[in-house]
Each structure stands twice: as C-alpha cells, then as structure tokens.
N, C-alpha and C positions, 0 to 999 in steps of 0.2 A: 353971273352970266361964265361959262366956260367956252371958249373956241378950241374946236377940232380940226386940226388939219393932216391930210392922209398924204404918204406917199411910198412911191414902191411897187405901185403895179404896172403891168406890163404884157405883151405878147410872150409865151413860151411856150417849149414841147412839152410833151407827154413825158413824163418822168422827169422833168427837170425841175428847179426851185424857184424862191422869189423868197423877198423877205419885204413885208410892210412894215411901213412907221406909221404912230400916230402923235404928232406931238400937242401938248395942251398950253393953253394959257388961261389969262385972264383969273375967274375966282379958282382956282385949283384946289386952295387951301383945303376943301369941304370933299374934294372927289375920293370916295371910295373905291366902287367897283368900275373897271375900264373893262372893254370887251372890243370883240370884230363881230358883225354880222353881214350874212351876204345877201343879194339879189339877183337873181336871174332871170332872164326876159320871161316875163309870164306867171311867175312864179311869186310866192311870197316874200319877206323878206325872214332870214332861218339866224340863228343862233349858229355860231361856228365856236368862239373860247370865249372866257371871261375870265379874269384874273384881280384877286380882290388885294386893297392896298398892304396886306401882308404876306401875299403870294400865293393865296390858296388859287387853284386854278379847275374850271371845268370845260369840258368837249364836247362837243358833237360827234356823235358816236360814227359818223361818215369823214371825221377828219383825227380821229384817234390814231397816235403812232404815226401822224403823219406831219400833223400842224405843233406848234411848239408857242406857245404865246408868253410873253415875257414882258419884264415891266422896270424900269428905271425910274424909282421916284425921284429922283437927286434930278435928273433934264424933265421930269412929267411927262415922258413918252414910253408908248408901250407898243411891242414889236408882236409879229405874230410872223414867223419862219416855217414855209411852206415847201417841203420837199415830197417828192411823189406824186407830181400833178399830175391830174387826169382831169381830161376833157371836161366831165360835172362839173369840176371847180371851176369853172367859167360864171362869173358873176361883175356885182360891182360890189366890193369891199364897204363894208362903213365902220368908223369909229366912232363907239359910245362911251359916257363918262356917265355916271351916278355920282352927284353932287347935291349934298342936302336933298334926296328925296327926288331931285330934276333930274332930268335924262336930257343931255344933248349927245348931240349928231354930227359928225365931219359930215364933208359934200361926195364922198366917196372916190375909191381910185379904181378903176377899170380891171379888172385880170383875164387873161383868154390864154385858155388849155388849148393845142392844136395836136391832133390825131396825127 
C-alpha cells in the first residue's frame, strides 16, 4: 500500500504561481512513475504531468512551458511548479503513483485561478 498526501493548493490570480507537493509513504520501494492529474467540475480527470524514477517527464500540451514536474526520491516527494496560471487551470489536482503495477491516488488539492 502507498499513501499519497497532496498540499499546496489554493486561490491565485491569473498569471500567478503555485507549487504543489505530494508526499508518498508506505510501500514506496516499488514506486516508479509518479504524476499529477486534474479534474475540473463536469469534466473527466486528465493527465497533467508525469515523471519516472529516472527523471523522464511528460506533459499535457495545455501546460507545456508553464508547469514543471520534479521529484525528490530521497524524500519520496513529487512537486508541480505551476506558473502563468490561467482560469482554465482551475481544478482539483490529484497525485498518482504507479507501484508494482498498482495505481494509487491522493485525495486531491483544490487549485482555483481567478480572472
């Protein structure tokens, strides 16, 4: 079992920045890819960014150039630096971890971007 706890969400004006953190605990030895997903009201959950244990990253086209995912394996923590935020980035952001073929999710953190 892996437990994921997100933090860092909040309310920010358009153009502003936020940094999300996700701390993993439990059976962390087998964690490979970690990532961030988001779900806006009335929409499906969508991929934001992922990062492997080795540091390879992927991004949704909508956030490329604005968001940066990073990972501290020693602290078992993944980060999402979000710059130039737009109102359409408003969503609940969820942390995800792939461990031993199982997917684990955090409870989410709300990000609200006002125009």
